[in-house]
N, C-alpha and C positions, 0 to 999 in steps of 0.2 A: 504494500500500500504506500503510495507516495505521501510523504508526511507534510501536512500543512501545519501552520501555527496552531497549537492546541488551544490557546486562548481565543483565537479567531474562530476555531471550530465550535466552541461552546458559546461564543458570543459574550465573553466576559472580559474585564480588564485584567491586567497583570497584577493588580492589587486586590483582586476579588477574594473574598473570604471563602473558607471551606463550605459554609452553608450556601453561599451564592453559587459556587461551582456545582454543588449537588443539585440545587434547584434547576440550574440551567441544563444539566444532563438529564434530569427527570423529564423536563419539557421536550427535549429532542428525542429521547428514547420513546416517549409516547407518540410523538409525531411520525417517526420513521420506523416504528415497530413493524416487522415483516407481516404479522397477522393483519395489520391495518393497511398494508400495501402489498398484497399478494402479486407476485410476478414482477415487481418493480425493482430491477437491479440497482438503479440509482439510489432508491430509498434504502435498500439493504446496505449499500456502500456507505451512505451517510450514517446509518445506524452503527456500523462497525467503527467508523471514524470517530464518532462521538464517544463510543465506549473506550477506545484507545486513549483519547484525550482525557477522559475522566479518570481512567486507571492511573495515569501519570500525575495529574494535578491534585488528586485527592490525597496523595502520599507526600508529606512534607519533604522527605529526603529526596525522592525522585523529582519532585517539583523544583527543588533547589538546584539539582543537577541539570535539569532541563533549562532553567533560567540562565545557568552559567555556561553550559556546554552546548545547548541546543538539542540535547538528547537526555532521556531519563537515566540511561545506563551507559556511561562513557565506555567506549571500546566495544560495545555489544550491539548497538542499534536497537530500534524498537521491536519488541516481540510481536505486538499486534494480536488480533483474534482471527482464527480461521473460520469460525462459524458462529451463528447466533446462539447455539447451544452453549458454546464456551462462555459467551457473555452472560447467559442466564445463570450458569454455574458460578461465575465470578461475582455477580452483583444480584444475588437472590434477594437480598434485603431491599434493594431499590425496587425490583419488580414486584415484590410482595406488597410494598406500599402502594404501587400504582394499580396492580391488577388483582389484588385481594388474596394473594397466597404468599407463602414463605418457602424458600428452598431448604430451610433448616427445620425439619420436622421435630417437634418437641418429643421428648421421651416420656411416655406414660401420661396419665391424666394429671392435670394441674389441681392443686388444692382449691377448693371453692368455699367461699363464706356461706354459712347457713342462711336460710330465709329469715326475714324479720317477721315477728308476730304482732297481732293487735288484740288487746283485751279491753272491753268496754266495762268500766267500773262506775257503779251508781253510788253516790253518797248523799247524805242529807245536807241541807243548807247550813245547819249548825256545825256539822263536821267540816265543811268547807271553810267556815269562819275560824274555827279553832285549830284546824289541822287534826289529822288522825292517822292511825296505822291500820291497814286492812290486810288480812290474810287471804290470799287468793290461790286458786289452783289453776295451773296453765297446762292444757293438753299440748304436748309437743313431741318431737322426735329427739332421741338422744343416742349417743354412741353405744352400740351393743356391748355390754360388759363381758359377755362370754368370749367374744373374739376381738375385743378392743378396736372394733371398727374395721377389721380386715375383711370380714365376711367369710372367712375360712373356718371350718370346724377345728376344735382343739386337736393338736397333733398333726395338722396339715397346714398348708400355706398356699398362697396364690402362685400361679404359674405364668411366666411371661408368655404372651401370645406369640406363637411361632410365625403367624402370617405377617404381622407388622413389626415383629422384633421388639415389642414393648412400647412402640411410639404411640399406639392408639390411632394411627393414621395410615392411610395408604394413598399412594400417588396415582393419578390418572393423567395421561398425556394426551394432548390434542394439538397436533402440529408442533410448534415450538413451545407451546404453553404447557405448564404442569399445574394440575389442580389437586389440592389435598382434600380428602374426605375421611370421615371416621371409618375405622376398620370395621368391616362387617362381621368378622369372626369374633371379636371381643367387644363389639359395640362401642368402640372408642375408649375402652378402659385401659388397654395395654396389657391386660392380664385376663386369665380365666381362673375359675375357682372349681376345681374338680370335686371337692367335698365342702359344700356350703354349710355354714353354721346353722344348726337346727333352729336356734332361737330367732335369728334375724333373717333366715333363709338366704343368706349370702349378701344381703343389702348393707350390712355393717351398721345399721341404725334400727332402733325399735321405737314403737309408740309408747309413751309414758305420760305421767302427770307430775308436774313439779309444783310444790307448795312454796310460795314466796310471801314475805311480809313487805308490803309497799308502804312507804312513809309518804303521806299526802301533806304537803306544806299548807300552813294557814294562809287563807286569802285566795286559794286557787279558784279559778273561774270555770264555768260550764264550757265544755268543749276543749279544755286544755289537754295537751299531749305530753306525757312524761316518758322519757326514754330510759330504759334499764338496759345498760350495755351487757352484751354477752348472755342475755336470758332468752334469746330466740332459739330457732332451730339449730341443731348440731351442724357443724361444718362437714363437708364432703372431702374425702381423701386427705384428711388432716387439716382442712381449712378451719378458720376461726368460726365460732358460733355467730348467729345473727343477733339482733337486738329485739327487745320487747317494748312495744309502745302501749302505754296505758292511756286510754281516752276517757277523760273524766266527765261524768254527767251529774250535775248538781240539781237536786230536787228543789221545787219552789217551797217557800216558807209561808206559814199562816199569818205571821206577824210582820215580817220585814220584806221589803223589796230591795233590789240592788241596782246601783248605777256605778259600774266599775268597782272602786273600793269604797264608795259611799253607800250607807244604808239609808233607806227611806221608811219612816214610820208615820202612819196616819193616826192623828190624835183628834178625837171628837170632843168638843167643849160646848157648853150651853151658851145661850145668848147672854145671860147675866155675867158668866165668866169672861166672855169676850168684851163686854162693855165695862165691867168693873175691875177686870184683872184677876188672876188666880195663880196658884202654884199647882202644877199637875205632875204626875209620875209618868216616866217613860221607861219601858223595859230595856234591859241590856241584852246584847246579843250573846254575852258570855253566861252560860248556865251557872247558877249559884251566886252571881253578883246581885247586889242590892239594886232596886230600880233607881233611875236617875231622876233628879228634880229639875223642872223647867218652869221658870217664871213667865207667865203670860201677862204682858202689860195691858193697861186699860186701852180700850178702843181697838183691840186686835180684830182685823178683818178676816173674813172667810177666805181661805186659800193662802194665808200667810205661811211662810216657811221659816222655821228657826233652825239654826245650825249649832250642834254641839260638837266642838272640835275634838278630833282624836278618838272618837267613840265608834268609828266605822270598822272596816275590815283591814287587816294587815296587808301591806304591799308585799308581793312576792320577793324574797331575797333582800328585803330592805327593813330597816328598823324604824318604820313609820306607819301611820294608820290613816285611813280615810276618815270622813266625818259622818255623824248621824244627823240626818235631815228630818225634822219633824214638821209634817204637813198638817196644818190646822184646818179642821172642818167645823164650822159653827152650826150646831144642830138647832133647827127650828122646831119648837114643840108642836105636835099635832093636836093634843088635847090639853085644854087649860081649865083650871078650876075657876069658879066665879071670882074668887079673890085675885087670882093671877091675871085674869082678863081685865078686871077693874084697874089693877095697877098699870097694865100696859096702856090702857086707854088714858089713864092719868098722865103717863109718860109722854104719850103722843101730844096731849095738850100742852104739857110743859115744854115740849120741844119747839113750840111755836115761838117766834121772836117776842121777847118781853121788853116792855119799856124800862122797867127797873131791873137792871142786870144783877145788882147785889141781892135783891129780894129773890130773883130767879135762882141764883146759886144756893141760897139758903133752902129754898124749896127742893132743889135737886138733892142736896145732902140728906134731907129728911126722907125724900122719896127713895133713894138708894138704900137707906137703912131698912125701909119697909120691904124692898125687893129681896134683900139678903135673907130676911126672916121668912118671907113667903116662899122663896125658892130653896130654902134650906141651906143657905150659904154661911150661916153664922159658925 
């Protein structure tokens, strides 16, 4: 083959990096590949020429010799390639990247990580607030203890597959191309098991049930996913186990609602309490705690929201808490005694503008004393 400038052949500069040279060759190899250009002698020539250039420039020592002497091997001349098959044998990694196969068949099955598992766990609202520990049972596969995962009965062992020589693969050629497929004799395992383990029937794994204690942190929310590493399915061929994902489902509560880490409590008060002010009790989310006290100021309107700081839910992995929001609903009485109705009518009259404001204030004070007695607020 008449030698052209290798940098010119690949279309790169003399300062091109190793990665740039590899990318340039990949592009040319794909363009001039014989299977893409059947019967084209010129394309085959360029295919070989590109391979020879890459063979030299990818090697730092040979590239240095080429830059200095104009040849990769001083005193010997360029070796070149006689056929496309020589090129495939030399650059199997390159063609594996391009055409989806590798010239270097792996020996035996590779270790594979076990599958991940999912477990749906239901907890109460109060358990989510305080945190809890739940004992759960997970159905899963585990390494067979009788054969330690080999699949072979005691006193026996696996036998290397004679057809694929333990690679688990067999090659199929089509023209210049080689395709790798799982060995049909051993189903890609690379071995056979003459005497399978009775317990696992040669699979190396068994169905079992594992008991776990799962710690649920305080403040966890509905739909949260917790990852327990290594608690999934057993690995295959010595691979690591998968993970277990707990999906948390938090039940609704009869007393509280939730807005992220804030709690919402609906408190119902009477009209006199709203008008005159009062002190009410608000339950705590923590079982065993005393109720909280909340002062309702005079003139509180229906729908008013009061905030009790730090009495909500704990933030996950943080040393702080949300707030307790108390939503006020003023209850309108549906049945009134004659005395109560009389007082409300009196209040209605007193609410009209009065000429003597001082006298009106005195009358209001006396009126509210009557309201407290009538509605039992003393």
